[in-house]
BAMIDO-729165 format. One record per residue (C-alpha): x, z, y. Coordinates in Angstrom, 3 decimals. Each point is the difference from the previous one (the first is absolute). Example, Ala and Ser with C-alpha at 12.3 -4.5 7.8 and 13.67 -1.06 7.14 Angstrom:
<rec><px>12.300</px><pz>7.800</pz><py>-4.500</py></rec>
<rec><px>1.370</px><pz>-0.660</pz><py>3.440</py></rec>
! end
This chain:
<rec><px>-5.648</px><pz>-19.027</pz><py>12.738</py></rec>
<rec><px>1.171</px><pz>2.093</pz><py>-2.839</py></rec>
<rec><px>3.101</px><pz>1.789</pz><py>-0.663</py></rec>
<rec><px>1.616</px><pz>3.086</pz><py>-1.771</py></rec>
<rec><px>1.312</px><pz>3.155</pz><py>1.238</py></rec>
<rec><px>2.069</px><pz>2.773</pz><py>-1.767</py></rec>
<rec><px>-2.518</px><pz>2.936</pz><py>-0.665</py></rec>
<rec><px>0.832</px><pz>2.801</pz><py>-2.516</py></rec>
<rec><px>-3.669</px><pz>0.858</pz><py>-0.440</py></rec>
<rec><px>-0.783</px><pz>-3.633</pz><py>-1.191</py></rec>
<rec><px>-0.368</px><pz>-0.077</pz><py>-3.734</py></rec>
<rec><px>-2.477</px><pz>-2.204</pz><py>-1.458</py></rec>
<rec><px>-1.763</px><pz>0.810</pz><py>-3.226</py></rec>
<rec><px>0.860</px><pz>-3.390</pz><py>-1.678</py></rec>
<rec><px>3.196</px><pz>-1.367</pz><py>1.739</py></rec>
<rec><px>2.989</px><pz>2.278</pz><py>-0.480</py></rec>
<rec><px>2.440</px><pz>-2.716</pz><py>1.232</py></rec>
<rec><px>-1.261</px><pz>0.296</pz><py>3.484</py></rec>
<rec><px>0.056</px><pz>3.858</pz><py>0.299</py></rec>
<rec><px>1.185</px><pz>1.036</pz><py>3.358</py></rec>
<rec><px>-1.323</px><pz>-3.171</pz><py>1.719</py></rec>
<rec><px>-3.298</px><pz>-0.119</pz><py>1.738</py></rec>
<rec><px>-1.613</px><pz>-3.151</pz><py>0.785</py></rec>
<rec><px>-1.232</px><pz>-0.265</pz><py>3.728</py></rec>
<rec><px>-2.193</px><pz>-2.391</pz><py>1.619</py></rec>
<rec><px>0.138</px><pz>-0.951</pz><py>3.903</py></rec>
<rec><px>-1.651</px><pz>-2.446</pz><py>2.353</py></rec>
<rec><px>3.246</px><pz>-1.590</pz><py>1.178</py></rec>
<rec><px>3.848</px><pz>0.368</pz><py>-0.250</py></rec>
<rec><px>0.063</px><pz>2.409</pz><py>2.888</py></rec>
<rec><px>-2.687</px><pz>2.291</pz><py>-1.577</py></rec>
<rec><px>1.939</px><pz>-0.274</pz><py>-3.169</py></rec>
<rec><px>3.218</px><pz>1.095</pz><py>1.575</py></rec>
<rec><px>-1.923</px><pz>3.126</pz><py>1.611</py></rec>
<rec><px>-1.251</px><pz>0.818</pz><py>-3.528</py></rec>
<rec><px>3.524</px><pz>-0.298</pz><py>-1.409</py></rec>
<rec><px>1.486</px><pz>2.063</pz><py>2.878</py></rec>
<rec><px>-2.735</px><pz>2.686</pz><py>-0.574</py></rec>
<rec><px>1.076</px><pz>0.380</pz><py>-3.631</py></rec>
<rec><px>3.866</px><pz>0.143</pz><py>0.895</py></rec>
<rec><px>-0.900</px><pz>3.235</pz><py>1.979</py></rec>
<rec><px>-1.342</px><pz>1.627</pz><py>-3.452</py></rec>
<rec><px>2.763</px><pz>1.319</pz><py>-2.225</py></rec>
<rec><px>0.234</px><pz>-1.439</pz><py>-3.308</py></rec>
<rec><px>0.132</px><pz>2.958</pz><py>-2.281</py></rec>
<rec><px>1.222</px><pz>-0.884</pz><py>-3.560</py></rec>
<rec><px>-1.434</px><pz>3.113</pz><py>-1.551</py></rec>
<rec><px>-3.458</px><pz>-1.210</pz><py>1.337</py></rec>
<rec><px>0.430</px><pz>-3.313</pz><py>-1.790</py></rec>
<rec><px>0.958</px><pz>1.640</pz><py>-3.108</py></rec>
<rec><px>-2.937</px><pz>2.418</pz><py>0.003</py></rec>
<rec><px>-2.254</px><pz>-3.011</pz><py>0.551</py></rec>
<rec><px>1.690</px><pz>-1.740</pz><py>-3.346</py></rec>
<rec><px>-0.537</px><pz>3.214</pz><py>-1.861</py></rec>
<rec><px>-3.678</px><pz>0.329</pz><py>1.158</py></rec>
<rec><px>-0.630</px><pz>-3.548</pz><py>-1.081</py></rec>
<rec><px>1.319</px><pz>0.612</pz><py>-3.550</py></rec>
<rec><px>-1.923</px><pz>3.296</pz><py>-0.176</py></rec>
<rec><px>-3.236</px><pz>-1.476</pz><py>0.793</py></rec>
<rec><px>0.170</px><pz>-3.175</pz><py>-2.019</py></rec>
<rec><px>0.485</px><pz>-0.914</pz><py>-3.754</py></rec>
<rec><px>1.059</px><pz>2.547</pz><py>-2.746</py></rec>
<rec><px>0.690</px><pz>3.597</pz><py>0.916</py></rec>
<rec><px>3.622</px><pz>0.939</pz><py>0.707</py></rec>
<rec><px>1.228</px><pz>2.758</pz><py>-2.284</py></rec>
<rec><px>3.612</px><pz>0.221</pz><py>0.863</py></rec>
<rec><px>2.540</px><pz>-0.314</pz><py>2.924</py></rec>
<rec><px>1.720</px><pz>-2.778</pz><py>-1.993</py></rec>
<rec><px>-3.112</px><pz>-1.899</pz><py>-0.225</py></rec>
<rec><px>-0.886</px><pz>0.517</pz><py>3.543</py></rec>
<rec><px>3.586</px><pz>-1.176</pz><py>1.052</py></rec>
<rec><px>-0.565</px><pz>-3.069</pz><py>-2.284</py></rec>
<rec><px>-3.407</px><pz>-0.972</pz><py>1.370</py></rec>
<rec><px>1.100</px><pz>0.627</pz><py>3.668</py></rec>
<rec><px>3.534</px><pz>-1.402</pz><py>-0.050</py></rec>
<rec><px>1.315</px><pz>3.320</pz><py>1.624</py></rec>
<rec><px>2.390</px><pz>2.424</pz><py>-1.486</py></rec>
<rec><px>-0.690</px><pz>3.667</pz><py>-0.519</py></rec>
<rec><px>1.529</px><pz>1.272</pz><py>3.256</py></rec>
<rec><px>-2.034</px><pz>-2.554</pz><py>2.063</py></rec>
<rec><px>-3.075</px><pz>1.044</pz><py>-1.780</py></rec>
<rec><px>0.840</px><pz>3.651</pz><py>0.784</py></rec>
<rec><px>0.702</px><pz>-0.831</pz><py>3.731</py></rec>
<rec><px>-3.172</px><pz>-2.039</pz><py>0.356</py></rec>
<rec><px>-2.119</px><pz>2.907</pz><py>-1.638</py></rec>
<rec><px>1.615</px><pz>2.466</pz><py>2.463</py></rec>
<rec><px>-0.788</px><pz>-2.309</pz><py>2.940</py></rec>
<rec><px>-3.675</px><pz>-0.529</pz><py>-1.280</py></rec>
<rec><px>-0.305</px><pz>4.058</pz><py>-0.496</py></rec>
<rec><px>1.351</px><pz>0.723</pz><py>3.455</py></rec>
<rec><px>-2.286</px><pz>-2.678</pz><py>1.744</py></rec>
<rec><px>-2.996</px><pz>1.525</pz><py>-1.788</py></rec>
<rec><px>1.012</px><pz>3.535</pz><py>1.155</py></rec>
<rec><px>0.230</px><pz>-1.256</pz><py>3.665</py></rec>
<rec><px>-3.335</px><pz>-1.866</pz><py>-0.143</py></rec>
<rec><px>-1.850</px><pz>2.940</pz><py>-1.737</py></rec>
<rec><px>1.567</px><pz>2.292</pz><py>2.240</py></rec>
! end
């Protein structure tokens, strides 16, 4: 059985329309519901999703030279890009700790 769950860490390199959705597989309906329940316990962090979108753009295709270009290629506006960068930097500080 396959299904989708909301997951702010799910950003696929070639499928931006499904950003924030993770495809999951389970052996039966009961197991699928257990997987879905586990994902419902994980907070959906919008900045994490945005950081993933930014990362995808920065690691593929032509280099991004301006904030305007990054906004155009990610579909985000500048305040959201700045929030995503701040979230990413704070997360790195905690992990490198």
